[in-house]
N, C-alpha and C positions, 0 to 999 in steps of 0.2 A: 666723655670725649668721643669725637666722631671717628668711626672706623674708616680706614682708607678704602678707596674703591676696590671692590673685588674681595675684600677681607671680612665682610660682614657675616652674620649668622645665616645659615641656609633658610630659605623662605618656602612656605607652602601656602596655598590658597584653596579653601573649600568653596567651590563655585561651579558654574556651568561652563564646561569646555567650549571655547569659541565665542562665548558671550563677550560683549564689548566691555563689560566691567572687568572681566579677567584680562582682556586684551590691554586695557588702559593700565591696569596694575602691572602687567608684564612690561609694558613700555617704560614705566617708572623704574622698575627693577633693572631693566637693561640700561637705562640712562645713568643709573648709579654705578654701573660697571660690575654688576653682580650676575651670576648665572641665573637663568630663568627660574621662577618659582615653580615648585612642583604642584601640579593641579590635582586636587582630590575631588572627583565629580560628586555632586550632590546625590545622583542616582546611586552611586556606590555607597555613600553614607547611609542612605535610606534602606539599602539591602544589607546593612551590617558588615560591609566589607572594607571600611576605611582603615588605613594604617598610617602611622606617622613615624618620623625618624628622630632620634635623639638630637637635641639642640635646635631643631627647627622652630622658627617663629611662624605660627599658624594664623592666617587671616581667615575669618569666616565672612563670606560674601553672600549676596542675595541668591536665593534658590529660584528666582523668577525667570520668566521667558523660556521655559522648557516644558513641553507638553507632558512628557513622561513624569517629570518631577512634580508638576502641578497636580496630575492625577493621583500620584502617590500621597501627596500631602492633603489635598482637599477632597478627593473622591468625586470630583466633578469633571466630566469630559469636556465641557465647553469652558475654556479659560476666561471668557468674558462674563460668566455668571458671577453675581455678587455673593450668593449664599455659600456657606461652607467654611467660613473663616474660623469658627470655633474648632472644628476638626483640624484645619490647617495649623492653628496655633498649638494644639496639643501634640500633633505629630512633629512639627518643626522644633518646638522647644525640647521635646524628648530627643530628637536627633542631635541638636546642638549639645545637649548634655552627654550624649554618647561620644561626640567628638571630643568634648572636654576630658572624659575619662580615658579615651584612647590616647589623647595627646599626653596626659599626665603619666600614663603607664609607660609611654615610650621615652619620656624625658623631654618632650617638646613643650614649648611655651605658647599658650593660646593668647592672641591679642584681643579677643572679644569674649568677655566672661559670660558663661551660660546663664548665671543668675541675673546679670545685667540685661541680657537679651530678653529673658522672660518678662522682665518688667517693662522694657522698652516696647515690646509688642503687645502690651495690655495697657490701653490708654488710661484705664481707671487706676491701675497700680502706678503707672508713670506719673500721673497727676498727683497722686497721694504722696509719692516719694519726694517730689519737688516741693509740694506744699509743706511737708514736715521739715524740710531743710530750709524753709524760709524763702524759697525762690518765688517770685511773683507769678501767679497763675490765675486764669479766670475762675470765678466761683463755680463750684460743681457739687451737686448733691450725690454724685456717684463716685466720688474720689476715694481711693484707698481700698484695702482688702475687706474692710468691715461694711462697706456700702451694700445696701440691699439690691438684688438683681432687678433689672428693668424688664418686665414681662411683656409689655404691650404699650399701645398708644395711651391707654387710660393711665398707666403709670407715668408716662412721660408728661401728659397733661397735668397730673397731680403734682409732680415734682416741679414743673415750671410755675404752677400757681403757688405752691407752697413756698417757693424760694423767690417769688416776685420776679420771675423771668418771663416777660412777655415775648422775648426773643432769645433763642438758644440754638446752639449747634448740637445736633444729635448725631453721634458717630458710632460706627462699628467699633467695638472694643479692640478688635484685632485687625482693623482695616489699615490701608495705606493708600497714598496717592488720591485722596478724596473719594475712594471707593466706599459707597454706603454712607456718605456724609450728607446730612440735610440741614439747611439753615431754616429753622422753623420760626414762624411768627404767629402769635395768637392775639385775638381781640374779642374776648368774651365767648360765651357758650356757643358752640357750633361754628365758630369762625377760626380758621387756621389755614395757613399756606406754607409751602416748603419749596425752597430752591435747591436743586440737586442735579447731579449727572446720572442718577439712577433712572433707568427705563424699566417699566413694568409691562410685560406682554399680556395678551388676552387670557392666558392661563395662570397669571399671577407670578410668573418667574421674573426675577430681577436681573438686569444686565447693566454693566458699565457702558456708558456712552460718552462720546466726545462733545455732546450737546448738553449744555446746562439749560434746564427747563424749570418752570414753576408750576407746581400743583396747587390749585387754588380752592379746593374744597376739603373740609375736614375728613370726609370719607376717603378721599384719595390719599391724604397724608397718613391716615390711620392704617390703611391697607399696606402701605409700604413699610411703616414702622413695625406693624405686627409681623410682617414677613422677615424683617431684619432681627427682631428681638431674640429669637432662639440662639443666635450667634453671640449675643451679649452687646449691650449698648452703654455708651458713655454720654452724659449730658453735661454741657457747660454753658455758662453765660456767654451770649454773643456780645462781645465788646465792640463799640464803635471804633473803627480803625482810622488812622491818619490817612491823608490823601496827598497825592503829588500833583504838580501842575497838570491841568486837564481834567481834574476831578476824579481820577481813578484811585481807589483805595489801595493801600500798600502794606506789605509785611516784608520780613527779611528771613532768609535762611542763612544761618551762620554755622560754619564748620569749625569744630573745636578738635584739635589734634594734640594729644599729650598735654591736655590742660590749657592750651593756648587757642584763642580764637584766631584762625589763620585765613579764612576765606569767607566772603559774604556776598550775597546776591539779593537785590531788591526785586520783589515780584509785585506787579500791579494788575488790577482788574476792575471791570465795571460790575462784576458780580461778587457775591460774598466769597467765592472760591478764587484764590489767586493762582492756582496751579496753571502752569504754562500750557499744558495739553488741553485745558478747558477754556482757552482764549486769553489767558493772562499773558503779560509781556514783562520782559526784564526792564527795570527802572534804572535810573542814574544814581549810583551810590554816592557820588559827590554831592548831588542835590540833597540826598537824605542826610549826609553828615552836616551839611550847612544848615538844614532845617533843625536838626538836633541842637546845634550850637546856638542858632537864633532863638530857640525856645528856652535857652538857659541851661541846657543839658551838656553832658560830656560824652563824646563818642567812646572814650575809653571806658566809661561806666556802662554804656550800652553793651559793649563786648564783655564786660565783667559779669553782667547778668547771664549771658550765655555760658560763660565759664563756670558760674555757680551751678547752672543746670547740669552741665557736663560732669561736675564733681559729684553728682548723685550716682554716677556710674563709674566708679574708680577703677574697675578692672577692664575697661574698654578703651582702646587706643583712640578711636575716632567716633564722634557722634555729630549729627547735624541738628541744630536747634532752630525751630520756627518761632520767630520773635514777633509779637503783635504790638505795634506802636499805637498808643492812644491818640485821639484827636489833638493836634498841636505838637506832636512829637515830644511830649514832656514825660510820659510814663510808658512803661513797657511791661508786658507779661509774656510768659513762655506758653505757647499753644501746644507744642509737641516737641519731643526729642526723638530723632530717627536714627536707628542703627545703621541703615544703608542709604543715608542721604548725601553721600559724597560723590555721586555721579553728576559732576558739574563740568562737562568738557570745556576746555579752553579758558576756564576761569582761573586766574592766577592769584597768588597770595596778596594779603593786605600789606600796605606799607609798614615798615618798621617791625615786621614779624620774622624776618629771615626767610620767608617763603615767597618773596617777590620773584616772579617768573616761574614759580612752581605751580602745577596743578595739585589737586587734593591728594592724588596718589603719590606723586613725587614727594610731597611734604610728609606723608606717612612713612614712606621708605626712609626718608632722611631721619625721621624720629627714631625709627628702629636702629639705624646705623649709629645714631648719636648715643645709644646706650640707654635711652629712657625706658623702653619696654623690655624687661621689667627689672633689670638688675639693680637699678638705682631707685626702686620704689614704683608704686602704681602710677599710671600716667595722669589720671584725673583725681588726684588726692583731694580730700575735703578741704574747703577753703577756711582760712582763719577769718576773724571778724572783719578785717579790712577789705575782704572780698577778693583777695589775690592769692592764688595758690603759693605755697611756700617755695616751690621751685621757680616762681616768677613767670606768670603767663604772658606778660608784656615783653619779656626778654626774647630777642630773636634766636632762631635756631643757629647752630654753629656756622660761622661765616664760610668755612671751607665747604659746607654742604650746598651753598647757593649755586644755581645754575646760571648760565647765561639765558449694503442694506443699511439699516442704521449702522453707523460705525460703532461697533461694540468692541471694546478693547479690554484685555486682561489687566489687572492692576499693575503687573510688572511692566507692561508696555506703557501704561499711563506714566509710571515713574520714569521710564526711559525718555519719553517725550517731554516730561516735566522739566528735565534738567538740561535739555539741549534745544535751544530756540529753533535751529534749522529743522531738527526732527519734529518738533512740535508743529511748525508751520506746514511741513509735509503732511502730518496727520490731519491737520485742519483742512488742507486742500483736498485730501482724500475724502474727508467727511463731506465736504461741500459737493463733491462729484457724485455722491450717492443720494438716493431718496431716503432720507431719514424719516423715522416715525414722527408724525406731527405732535406738537405739544398738546397734552390733554385739554379738552374743552374747559374753558374758564369762564 
C-alpha cells in the first residue's frame, strides 16, 4: 500500500554530491513530499568513512564524473583513458560490499544488492546469468565464470573462427557507455577491421573519443585489442539489427523498476554503436511498436523479455536493459543489463504502467513508497514459466502515486551525454569545433 506523502522511509543515496544524477533523484524525492535524501559521498565511502541510519532505504548511484573518485577507483589521472577498468571493478565492487555491510549493521535497507552489482559490471558474468535463466542473448564464447580469459588478439581471432563468427563485438568486461567496444569484422587470414570510438595515440595509450572510426588493418585491430585485454574482454556474436525508416539500425533501452518495464527509449544510428554521444539519435517508439505488431509480435512480450532479464538481479530495484531487435522486428536478444542506466532526463513512463508522467527517478521513489522494496519481497523476483513476475509486471503502480583537441571524454561523461539528447548534441558540436585526430590510414 502506498505511503502518504511525507510519511515514507528515510532515504539515502551513495553518489557524487552536486552531480545531476543525485540532483534528479532529489527532485523526485521532493516531488513525493519527502525530506531530501541524505547524500553519502563516494569519496567518503572509498575512505572507509560511510555511515548509515536505521530504517534508511539506501540507493547506490554511479561514482562517475568526479576526478578524485575516478583516481581512487582506476588509478589513472586522465579520466578519458580507457585502460584501468579491471582495477576500477575490483575497487568499486569492494566498496559496494562495504556499503552493504555498513547498511546491514545499521539496520538500513540497500536498494542495490552488492552481488547483483558485481555481476552487472562484468559482462561475462552478466551474459552467463541471463543465458542460464533462459533469457535470449547473443552467442558468446566468453560467457559465464568458467570461460577462459581472453589474453590478446590471437585469442579473439581463434574464438571468432572457432564459433563461426565472422563479425563480433569485442567489449571490455567492465566497460560502460561503449568505452573499449569494438565491432570487429574478419574475412580470412590477415584481413580484419574494427569500428570503435577508441583512439590510440602514438605511444599506444587508449582514449575515449566522441568520434567513431574504423581501423582497417589487422595490425591496428590487434594493437588495440592487445592493449585492452589485460583488463578483461567479452566477445559476443554481432547480430544484424532491425532498422527504422531512413535505414538507421536501432535498439532499445528499457528501464525495469521493481520487476516492471516502465520506460523505454529507441536509439538509432548509422554505425554499429547506437549510443547518443557517438552520433546516435532517439527514434520514435510508436513506430517501433507498430513495427513489432506488423511483424506478428507483441509489444507486451517485448517488455516481458526485459523483465525476465531484470529478474536475474532480484535484489536490485532498478536496471536498464539494452534490447537488440533482429531484422524485421520479430526476435529480440538482450545485449546488456545496466545498473546505472536510468539517467534518461525528460523521458516519462510507458502507457498503462502507472508511471505515465513520471521520469525514472520519480517512478523509483514511488516504488519505494509503495512498499515494494523490500518488505513485501524482492523487487525483481524470478519469473514463473508464463514470463510474468508473480507480483504482476504489467500492473500499474498505485494510482495515488501518479503525478500530474580530440574530444576525449571519460566514460561517465559518455553516459551522461548518452541519455540526454541536448547534452549529446552539445558534446558533438564541441567535438566538431576542435581538430580531432584523423582516422588512421586505411
